[in-house]
C-alpha positions in Angstrom: -33.6 -42.1 17.1 -35.4 -45.3 18.2 -38.9 -46.4 18.0 -41.2 -48.5 20.2 -42.2 -51.9 18.8 -45.7 -53.2 19.8 -46.2 -56.9 19.3 -49.4 -58.8 19.0 -50.7 -59.7 22.4 -48.6 -57.0 24.3 -50.5 -55.2 27.0 -50.9 -51.4 26.3 -48.3 -49.2 27.9 -49.2 -47.7 31.2 -49.2 -43.9 31.8 -46.0 -44.4 33.9 -44.2 -46.2 31.1 -45.2 -43.5 28.6 -44.0 -40.8 31.0 -40.6 -42.5 31.4 -40.2 -42.9 27.7 -41.0 -39.2 27.2 -38.3 -38.4 29.7 -35.7 -40.3 27.7 -36.1 -38.5 24.4 -32.9 -37.5 22.6 -31.2 -34.4 23.9 -28.8 -31.9 22.3 -25.2 -31.8 23.5 -26.0 -28.5 25.3 -28.6 -30.3 27.4 -26.3 -33.2 28.5 -24.3 -32.8 31.7 -20.8 -34.1 31.0 -19.3 -32.7 34.3 -19.0 -36.2 35.8 -16.7 -37.4 33.0 -13.0 -36.8 33.8 -10.9 -35.0 31.1 -8.5 -37.2 29.3 -4.8 -36.6 29.8 -2.3 -35.8 27.0 -0.8 -39.3 27.5 -4.2 -41.0 27.0 -5.0 -38.9 23.9 -1.6 -39.8 22.4 -2.5 -43.5 22.6 -5.5 -43.1 20.2 -5.2 -44.3 16.6 -7.7 -44.1 13.8 -10.0 -47.1 13.7 -8.8 -48.2 10.3 -5.2 -48.5 11.6 -6.3 -50.6 14.7 -8.3 -53.0 12.6 -5.4 -53.9 10.2 -4.0 -56.7 12.2 -2.5 -59.6 10.3 -4.5 -62.8 10.8 -3.1 -66.3 10.1 -5.8 -68.4 8.5 -5.1 -72.1 8.2 -6.5 -73.7 5.1 
């Protein structure tokens, strides 16, 4: 996923910082707890539109 950038003059990472970075490594979907996210209702799902349809809004551009 991401990477750590080290810039000239930066102090080295502490052991605590390295530990915290290791704890935040990417996880698979099976490892993530989604239980605190409420399920969407049928009404909420019905409001969804593909992104390409939402973005096609006419814009008036003055020249």
